[in-house]
N, C-alpha and C positions, 0 to 999 in steps of 0.2 A: 211665595211667588207672585201672588196678587199685589202685594205691596210694592214689589219691584216694578211690576207692570204699571201700576198707578203712578209711581214717582219717576219713571224713566224720562230722562237719562240720569236722574239723581239717585245715588245709592242711599238706601235708608240710613246707613251708618253716618252719612253726612249730617243729618238732622240730629241723630243721637249724640254725636260728639259736639256739634254746635251748641246744643243745649247745656253742655257741661262747661263751656268756656265762660268763665265768670266775667270777662271784660266785654262780652258781646251782648248787645241788646237783642230781645226776642225778634224785633222787627228786622234786625240786621240779616237774619237768615233769608228772608224773602228777597231783600235787596241783593244779597250776594248771589242767590240762585238766579235771580232775574238777569243779572249781568253775565253770569256764566252761560245761560241759555242764549242770550243775545250774541255771544261770541261764536256759537256753533249753529245758530238757527238756520243759516243758509247752506250748511254742509250736509252731504248725504250721510245717512246712517251707515256706519261701516259694516261690511259683511264678514270681514275676517277677524274682528276683535270685539270685545264686549261694548265699547263706547260708553261705559258707565263713568259718571263723575262722582268722586268721593271727597272726603273732607280734606285731603291733601291739597285740593285746589284752593281752599280758603287761605292758605299760607301766603299766596301772592297778594291778596288784599291786605293782610296784616303787614307784610313788608312794605308795601307801597303807601300805606297810611302813616304819614309822618307824625301825626298827632299821637299815635299809639306809643311812640318812642319816649314820650314823657313819662310813661309807666316804667319804673326801673326794671321790673321782672320781664316785661315784654322786651325792653331793650337788650337785656342780658340774653334772652333766648334768641332774638334776632342776630346778635353779634356771634354767638356760638354756632348758630345754624349757618351763617354766612361763611365762617371759617371752614366748617365741614364741607359745605357745598363747593367752596373754592378748591379744597384739597381733592375732592372727587373729580371736578372738572379738569384739574391738572394731572392727577396721578392715578386715577382709578385703573387697576390692572386689566380689566376686562371691558373693552369699549362697547361690546355688544349689550352689556348690562348697565351702562352708565345712566341712561334715562330712567331705568327702573330704580337705581340707587338714589337719584335725585328725588324721585317721587316718594320713596320711603323716608328720606330725610325731611321732606316737607310734611309728611304725615306725622313723623315723630315730633316735629316742631310745633305743629297744631295741637297734638295731644299733650305736649308739655304744659300748655296753657289750660288744659281741661282737667287737670288733676287737683286743682285748688291751691296746692303748694308746689311751686316749680322745683323744689328740692326733694320732693318725695320720690323714692325709687320705684316709680310706677310708670309703665309704658304699654307697649303692645307686643303680642306674641307673634311667632311666625304664622300661625293660623289666622290671627287678626289681619296681618298683612295680606295673606292669600285671599281671604274672604272679603274683607272690608274695602280693600283698595282695587279689587278686581284687576290685579296686575296681568298684563298680557305680555308674556315673554315667549319668544320663538324658541322652543325646545324640541329636541328630537322626538320625544314621546309626550303627547298630551294626556298625561295622567296626574292624578292629584299628588301621589307620593313623589313623582319626579319634580313637579312644580315646587313642592315643599323643600326638597333637597336643594333645588336651584336658589330659592329665597335664602336658605341658610347659608349657602355659599356667598351670595351677595352681601349678607350682613357681615360675614367674616372678612370679606374684602374691604368693606367700609371701615371696619375697626382697624384693619391693617393699614389702610390708606391714611387714617388720622393718627397712626402710631399709638393706638390704644387709648387715645384721649377723647373727651367729649361724649363718647357713646359708651354706655355701660350695659351689662347683662345681669339681671337679677336671677340667680339660680333657683330661688324659692318659688317664684311665680313664672319663670321662663320668659320674662318680658325684657325687651330692649327699650332703653329710654335715653334722652339727652341728659347727661349728668351735669347739673349746675353746681354741684358741690366741689368736685375735683377741679383744681386749677390746671388748665391746659396750657401747653406751650405750642405756639404756632411755629413749628420748625421751618416750614416753607418761608415764612416771612423773615425769619432770622437768616436763612440761606440767602434769600434775595438781597437783604440789607448787606450781608457780607460780600456778595458777588459784585455789588456796585463799587466796592472799595478796593478791588484787587488791582494790582499793577501788572504791567506787561510781562515782566520776568516770571511772575507767579503763573500767569495764564500760559506762557510758553512751556513752563515746566510741566504743568498738568496736561497740556496738549500732547506732549511727547509720551506721557504715560499712556494716554489713549491710543496714540499712534503705534506703540509697541503691542498693544492689544489687537489693533487692526491687523498688524503684520504677523501676529502670533509669534512674536520674537521674544524668547525668554533666555537668551544666551548671556553668559556673564560678560560684563564690560571688559574690554581689552586693557583700557587705562583706568585705574581706580579713580572714582569721583569725576570721571568724564564720560559723557554719553558717546563713547567711541567703541566700535566692535570690529573684530576681524570679520571679513565678509568674503564669500565666494560668489562669483557671478559667472554664469555660463556664457562663453563666447559662442554665440549662436552659429556663426559661420564655420567654426572649427569643431564644435561639439565637445568642448573642454572647458572646465572652469578655470578662471583666473582669480588670483587672490588680491584683495584690496581691503578697504575700510568703509564702514558705515558710520556716518556722523549724524547726530541730532542736535542741531545748534549752529554755532558760528563757524565758518571755514577758517577763522583765525586760529583755531585749535589744531590745524593740520600738522604742524610740526610736532605736536605731542605724540602722534602715532608713528612709531619707528619699529622696524626699518621701513623705508618707502616701499610701496607696492604698486601694482598695475593700475589701480583706479581708486577714486574717492567719491562716494555717494553722500550727498548732504540733504537732510530734511531741514529746511531753514525755519527759523523762528517765525510763526505767523504774525506776531506782534513785534515788528522790527522795522526800522526805517533804512537799514543798511543792506537789505536783500538785493536791491538793484545793483548796488556797487559790487557785491560779491559775484553776481551773475555776469556783469559786464567784464570783470577782470578774471573770469574763470579760465582754468587751464584745460588742455585737451583731455586730461585724464580725470576731469571733474564733471559730475552731473548733479544738478540742483533740482530738488522737488520743493515747491512752494504751495502752501495751502492758501488759495486765493479766492476761489469761487464758492462762497457759502453765504447763507441767508442769516437774518437776525435771529431767527428761531434756533438755528444751530449754535450761533455765538452765545445765546442766552443759556442753552444747555451746557456749553463748555464752561461758562462762568459759574453756573450752578454746580457743576461737578467739582470745579476747583474750590469753590466755597465750602461744599460739603466735605471734601477731603481735609481742608484746613480745620474745620470745626470737628471733624472726626479725630484728628490728631490731638486737639486741645480738650476734648470732652472725656467724660468718664461714665461708667454705668450705662443706664438706659439711653442717654443721649448719644453715646458713642455708637451704639448698635443702630439707632435710628438714622444718624448721619451716614453711617456706613451703608445701610440699605438704600438711602436716598442717592448716595454716590453711585452705587451699583446700577441703580435705575437710570441715572443720567448717562452713565458710561454706555450702557446697552443701547440707548437711543442714539448716542453719538456714533458708536461703532456701526450700528445698522445704517445710519445716514451716509456715513463715509463709504461703506461697502457698496451701497446702492448707487452713490454718485462718484465713484472712484475715477471714472473716466473724465469727468469734467471739473471736479473740485480742486484738482492739483494741476499746476502748470509745471512743465519740465524745461530745464534750460541746459544747453550744452554749446560750448563755443560761441556764447553770446546770443544764441537763437532760442527763443522761448515758444513752446507750443503746449497744447493740452495733451494730457496722457492719451486721450481718445484718438487724437490725430496721429500720434507716433505709433500707437498699438494697432492702428488700422482696424479698429472695431472694438466693440464692448467686450468685457471680460466673459469668458466662457463659464458655465455653471460649475464645471469640474475643476476650474482653475482657482488657486488661492490668490488672495490679494498680494502676497509676497511674490508669487510666480508672475503675476501681472506686472508688478513694479520692476521685477528683475528683467523681464522681457523688454520693457521700455528702456531701462538703463543700458542693457546690453546693445540694444539697437542704436542708442546714442554713441556708444563707445566702440562700435564695430570697426569703423575706419581707423580709429586710433590704434586698436589692437593690431590691425592688419599692417599699419605702418611700423609698429614696434616689432612685430614678429612676421615679417613678410614671407618667410619660407616654412611657416608652420603648416603641417598637413591637416586635413579634416578627418577626424577620428570616425571610425565606423561604428563605434559604441560610445556612449556618453561617459566622459571622464570627469569624476568629481573629486573633491578633496578627500572624501571618505573612501572611495574605491580605487584611487590611483595606484596604491601599492598592490592591491589585489589584481588589477588589470596588468600590471607589470609582471606579476607572477604567472598569470594565465599565458601571457606571451612567452615567457621564459620556459614554462613547462611544455608548451607546444613545441618549442625548439628541442627540448629534451625528450620528446616522444609522447608526452601525455597531451594528446590533442583535445581541444574543446572549441566550442563556437566562439566564446569570448576571445580565446587565444588567437584564433584565425582572424578575427576582426581587427585585433590590435596589430598583427603583422601585416594585414592588408593595408592598414593605414600608411605604412611606410613602404608599400610595394615589395614586401619580403616573401610573399607566397604567390604561386600562380593560381590559375583557375581550378586546378585539380587539388589544391591544398598542399602542394609540394613547396618546401622551403627553397627559395632561390634569392640571389642577390643581384642577378643580372639586370633587373628592371628598376632597382632602387637607386635613385641619385644620392640618397643619404649614405647607403652602404658603399657605393662606389667612391664617394668622397673620402670616407675614412679608410677604405682599402688602399686608395692611392696614397694617402698619407703614410701608411705603414710600408707600402712597396717602395716609396721614394727614400726610405731611411738608408743610410750607409750600412754596410755589412757590420753586424755586431751591435748596432744601435737599437734603441727601443723608443716607442712613442709613449711619453709619460702622460699621466692624467692631466697635469697642468698645461701640457701642450694643446689639449683639446678644449679645456674649460676656462671660463673667466668668471670671477665672482662679481655679481651685480646685485646690489642691495641685499647682501647676505644670502643670495641664491645663486647656485652654480648653473650656468647655461653654456652651451657650446659656442665657440667663437664664430662659426660659419653660419649655422642655421638658427641659432638662438633657441635650440631645443633644451628642455629640462633634462637633468642628468639621467633619470631612469630611462628615457627614450633613447638617449645616446648609448647607454649601457646595453639596452636590448638590441640595438642595431649591431653593436660590437659582438654580442653573443651569437647573432646570426652569422657573422663572419667567422667566428670560432667554429660553429656548426659546419660551415662550408670548407673548413680547413685552411682559410685564407690567413688567419692570425691565431695566436695564442694569447690568453689574457692572464695576468698575474693578480690574484686577490689574496690578501693576508699572507703574502710571501709564498704562495703556492701557485704554480703555473697550471692553467687548465687549457687543454686542447680539445679537438673534435671528439676524442674518445672518452672525455670526462664530463660530458654535458649533464649526466644525471647528478654527479657530485656537485657541479656548479649550480644546478637548480635548487639544491638543498640549502645553499647559503642564504643568509639574511639579505633581503633586497638592498639594504643600505650599504652592506659590505661590497656588493657587486658594483653599486653606483660609485663607490669610493675606491675602485680598483687602482692598483699602483701604476701599471703600464701594460702595453700590449706590444707584441713583436711578431716577426715572421717565423713560421715553423721551418725546420730543416728541409733539405732537398729530398726527393723521392728515392728510397733505397732500392734501386732497380734489381740488383743481384739477388737480394733477399726475396723480392716479390717474384722473380723468375723461379726460384726454388719452390715457392709456395704454389705457383701455377703448375709446375712440374708434378708436384705431389698430388694435386687434385685433378690432374689429367687434362690441362688446358695448354694450348700453344703458348710458348714463352715469349715469342717475338713481339706480340702486340703491346706488352707493357713497356717495352723499350721505346716504342714509337709514340711521341707525344700526341700525334693526331688520332691515334687509335686507343689511347689510354681510357677514355670514357667507355668505349665498347668493351675493353678488357675488364674493366671494373664491374660492368653489368654482368658479364659472363661469370666472373668470380662470385658475385653475390648470388647469382642463379645456382651455381654449384654449391655454395654454402647452404642455401635453402634446401637443396636436395640432401645434403649430408645431415643437416639438422633433422629433416623428416626421417631419414634412415635411422638416425640415433634414437629418435623418439620411438620409432616402431620397434627397434631392438630392445629398448628399455621395457616397452609394453609386453613384448614377447617373454623376456626374462622374468618379469614380475607377475606374469599372468597365472602362474601355478600349473604350467603345462606338465603333463605326466606322459610316461611311456611305460607300458606294463604296470600301471597303477603306482609308479614310482616317480617322484618329482624329478624333472629334468635338471633343475638347478636347486641346490640347497640354500638355506637362508644366508649363509656366509657369502656364497657366490652371487646371490641376488644383490646384496648390499654392495659388494665390491664392483660388480658390473654397473650397477645403477649410479654409484658415486662417480666412477671414472667417466661414464658416458655423459652425465650431467655436467661434469667439468668440461668435457669436449664441446658440448652444446654451448656452454657459456663462452668458451673461447671463440667459437664460430660467430656468435652474436657480436662479440667484440670486433672481430674482423670485419663484419658487415658495416660497422660505423665508418669505416674508411671508404666511403662511397663516392668520393670525388677526387680528382687529382690533387686538389688542394689539401684534402684531409690525409692523403697518402704521405704528405710531407711529415706528418706526425706519427708515421708508422714506426713503432718502437721495438718490434720483436726481431730477434736474431734468427739466422737459419737454424741454429741448434734448438732454440726454443720452439720454432715451428715444427721441426722434425719430431721433437719430443711430444708435443701436443698431438700431432697426427698419428702417433703410435696407436691411438684409439681406433684407427681404421682397421688395424690388424684384429682387434677384439671384435669389431663389428663384423668383419669378414668371417672370423671363426664362428661367431654365433649364427651368422646367416647360413654358414655351411651345415651347422647342426640343424637349424630350422628347416633347410632344404631337405636334408636326409630324413629327419623325423616326419616331415609332411609327406614325403614319398612313401613311407612305410606305415604311416599312422593308421590308415583305414584297415590294413591287414592286422596290425597289432591289436587294434580295438576289437576286431572280429575274433581273433584267436584268444584274446583274454576272456571274452564271453564264452567261447567254446570250451575253454579250460574248466569253466564252472559246470559244464555239462558232461564232458568226457573225463570224468575223475578216475576211472578204473583202468584206463588203457595206458599202461606204463610205457610202452614203446613210443606211442604217440607223444606223451608228455615229455619223454626224454628229448625228443626232437625239438619240442617247443623250448625247453630249457637251454639247449645248445644254441639255438638261434637267438634267444634273449641275451645270452652271454656275448655272442658275436656282435649284437647291436650295441650293447653297453660298451664293449671294447672299442668299437668304431667311434662312438661319440666321444669317448675319453681321449682317443688319439686322432681326432678328426683332421688335424693338420698334417699327420704323417702317413695317411692312407691315400690310395688312389680312390677317391670318393666315388667316381662314376662306376668303376669296376666293382667296388665293394657294394655299392647300392644295388647294382644289378644282381649280384650273387645273393644278397640277403633277400631281395624281393622274390627271386626264384624259389628260394627255400620257403619263404612264407606262403607263396602260392601252392607249393606242393603240400605243405602242412595243412593248409586250408582245404585242399582238394581231398586229402586223405580223411579229414574230419567229415567232410560232406558225404564221402562214400560210406564211412562207418555209420553215420547217423541214418543215412538213407536206407541202408540194409536193415538196421534195427527197427526202423519205422515200418518197413515192409513186413517184418516178422510179427510185429505187434498190432497191425492194423489190417482189417479185412479189405480186400480189393472189391471191385464192383460185383464180381461173381459171388464172393464171400458175403457181401452185404445183402445180395438177393437171397442167398441161402438162409441167412439169419432171419430175414423178413418172412420167408416161407415157414420156418420153425415157429415164429411168434404168431403167425396167422393160421397155423395148422389146427384141425379140429381136436386132435389128441391133446395139444398143449392148452387149448381153450377149455376142453372138458376137464382136464386135471385141475385147472384154476378154479372151476366151479365146484368140483368134488372136494376141493381142499377145505371147504366149510363143514364137511362131515366130521364129527368129533373123533370117531374111532380110526380115522385115516391119519397117517403120519405126514402132516403138512410141511414139516421142516425139510423133507426131501425135495419137495417141489420148490420151496423157498431157496434152497441152495442152488438149484438150477437157475432160477430167476436171477439171483445175484450174480451167478457166473455169466449169464447172458448180458447182464448190465455192464460187466467189466470188459466185454468184447466190443471194441469200437471199430468203426469203419472210417477210412480215409483213403481215397483214391485220387486226391487232387494234388498232393505234393509232387514237385519236380525238383531236380537238382538245381535248376536255375533259381528256384525259390531260396535255396540255401546259400546262394551267393551273397545275400544281404542279411539274412536272418539265421541265427544258429539253431532255431527250433522251428518245427512245422507251424506256419501261421494259420493253418486250417483247423488242426485238432489239438495243437499244443502238446503233442507227444513228449513225455519226459523220459529222456534216455536214462536207463538204470532204475527206474521206479519199480519197486517190487509189486506194486498193485497192478502194473501193466502185464497182461497175459499174452503168452505166445498163442497166436490164433490158428496156426497150422493144425488141421485135424480135429480142432476143438469142437466144431459144430457137429461133426459126425459122432463124436463121443457123446455130446449132449443129446443128440437124437436117440442114441441107444439107451441112454439113461431114461429118457422119457418113455420109450417103449417098455422098459423094465418096470418102471413105476406104474404104468398103465395096466400092465398085466397083473402086477402085485396087488393093486387096489381092486381089480376085478375079483380076484381070488378071495381077498380079505372080506369084501362085502358079501360075496356069495356064501362064504363060510359062516359069517355071522347071521345072515338071513335064514340059512338052513338049520341053524341051531334050533332044536325043538322048543326051547323056551321062547325064542323070538318068532319062529314060524307060525306058532299057534295064534299069534296076534295079527296075521295077515287078514284074517276074516273081519277084523274090526276096522279096517281101512275102507274108504269109499270105493265105489266100483272102479273108477278110473285109476285109483292108486293100486287096487288089487291087480287089475289088468296089467299095469306097468310093471309091478313086482313079479308077477308070474311069467310075463314075457322075458324078463331079465334072467329068471332062473332057468327057463326053457332054453334061451339063447345061449346062456353061459358066457355072455359078453355085454359090454356097455352098448347102449344105443349109439348110432352115429353122431348124433348131436344131443348132449345131455341138456334137458330143459328144466324148467322150474317144477314141473309135475314129477319128474323122476327124482329130483333132489328132495322135494317135500315128502314123497312116498318113502324114500329110504330113511329120512330123518324121523318121520312119524313112527315108522316101524321099529327103529332102534332107540326110541325115546326112553324106553324103560331100562336100558343098559346103563351101567355106571362105569364111566371112563376113568381109568387111573393112569396118569402119565408119569413115567419114571425117566429121570435124566440119566443118560448112560454113564456119565462120569460118577454120579452119586451111586449108581448101581455097582459099578466096579469097586468104588472105595469101601462100600459096606460088605461086599462079598469076599474080596481078597485082602482088604486092609492094606498094609504096606509091603506085602511080599507074597510068596507062594503059600498055599494052604493045602491041607489034606482033603481027600474026597469027602470025608465025614464033616470036616469043618465047613467045606464049601456048601454041603447040603444043609447043614444047620444054619449057617449064615444066610443062605438063600431063603429058607423057609421063614426064619425070624424076620428078615427084611420085608418079605412079601406080606406076612401076617400083619406086620406093623402098618403097611401101606393100605391094606384092605380092611383094617379093623373097623368094625361097626357097619360094614356093608354086606349085602346079600351076595354070597360068593357066586351064585349062578348068574347074577346080572353083571358081575364085574368083567370089564374088558381092559387088559393091561396094554399100554402103548409105551414102547421104548423110544425115547427121543435122542 
């Protein structure tokens, strides 16, 4: 660091390298440094960069010293260095690093003279460049690794700029050096020499190549070997593309483009003396673009590009790739320049008047606008008046029509007419005033439709309007004679007249009227455009329509009056909609799986038959709806007989509606009684009544057309009401028998809360007492339920009690009448029995002797019980513990009653002796191993 400070602003490497240069005298270093310091002595020391001078600065002294060129080595190095420097100045790809690249080349040139032998593959590394040159490069991150990566990038760009020549890289020592051994080719010089010799035709040819790139135009030429293309141009005033041709070159080639079209756009040769003549003699359908306002630099680039492409075509191997890369670079610069200056570099001429593009376009190109769009706008602006003169009656389209979408837009319009509405279809029809503000199709306001309608109406009876009566062939394109509209738009207008019933049109030998628009819309657009003829439909069949109105219940007189026909048609269509709705509802009802008494109202065969017939009727009604104007009624093709046959479906609808009405009126009763049947299964009389009314209902449905429906419905409903009432009475009575009322519920609570019942439940824990008796009573009380909320009104909607869920006929349900009194008696009996049982066991001498072993309280409790000969009013824990402790020595043996009977009597009667023997044997077996005096047998 001290050395840097002492030598500032001279880098120490300056002196190190200088000493290695064999041509420099030692005193030369001081002289050079002195001159370098003089150049910067008055300048401020930079604050944002190192400001260090290194050995690359010495190269300028070597170059400028002419005497040094007498040395062949120095001259060779200077020559090669100059070639490299020139290439960098011209073509270095990263302008922000160009100064750093020149500095590196100067350093390599100086170092080339410091190696002793200028042909030795020795140079400097990336780290040498970074450290010894103190390069200051403005980079995003001021870090050593980022700086090293940037220098590596600059070196690669230098080698790429000189096409891999003059600069080499030694893999062994990672050094870059100026290669004096390899013979280099200065491709730039060769290109420049070639460029100076190019003639005008060559330059014109390559200019057009670049122009195609500018326009991004890669379409195949319309005429082989001629720069002529089919071209579409948007007529801005009418929002539709017109067809024409695009030329690059001389207008003399116009006759080559056939057939003639609406316009001709020429990009003239930039190197031609005849352009003014073409412009002055230009026709109304011609627009000329001339490349006029460009500078010498642009012209030099154009020549360099042309020369590079010629050399590319004639070269091979490495040279071909290099010339190709050079040409790409020149083209990019030219394209960029033209796109930047598009508004001023071209002049545009039409009808002998020449202006700048910028003047015609009324402003610069928008960023989102392509060059082609910009050029098209200018050309269309020039041709606008010419198009208007040629097609004065053309409408302005509500949606842009292009060559590519024209057929689709025609289809959108046609589909809209056929009922498939869309936004595009509406806009196409709006263009010709064929729909109103509500989107309804109409021809009243369209002058185009009116004209063609008048043509048909003016025909003699039996005559037709042929295709050729409407169209004329002009330049191989059919347009109509009156408005000069294209064929598809005329066809669309005629289809609207077909929709309105004003005409019928014949396509491919088939006539299409207002009822066949869906079929017409399925045809290929070209077939419709090439229709054969159109004619008037027949007159309105008044008598047939009167019969139709009579069938659907409308006054027949209105259809005969031409002034009231529109209103009559509206009423008919309204009625058709009602009938269609009825038919759909009927189909839905038939196929819904409706049941009565859990049986399908219609079987599968009936469902299919009804559905098919009603769908056919709906289809017929929809067909009738198409005749929605007086004009369309002229195409009405059905006879009275056909109408009557189709409307036979009304009888079916009426029959099914009768069934539906009848079933709906009894359905609630039928559903209720069906549920009730699942409850009242054992009442044969009631079930017989149900079966009888079910049969009556089934017969009524089967013969619905032959019965007095109102009277039958009234009778059936009365029967169902009586059956339901009878069920309610039966269930209500059974519920009363099996449920405690309020008084009974209070009685039950009294039993459960009584001291006797409570005492028994506590005594139940004493082993010698038979607890099963009390358990049986508890279970019996548990089966006795209370319900005093049910009313007969509740049973009007529910077949069972909603409060207690009483199940009619359930064997587990007990009759409650007198049951509580019976249970009270049983409780008294058990209470008395258990008193006697305990007293008997306590007074047993074997047990009684143990009273003295109890504590005082227990002894007192037992003695009082013996003296009182009854239980205390409330049995507490002291009484229970006293009894249990006293009887603890007893050995309880429980015998199941069923087991006892089976062992004593076997399978039948026994003798007295057998009974005694069996009894003793069974008992001995049960008490075996026990002290007999302590055994207490309990039969369960």
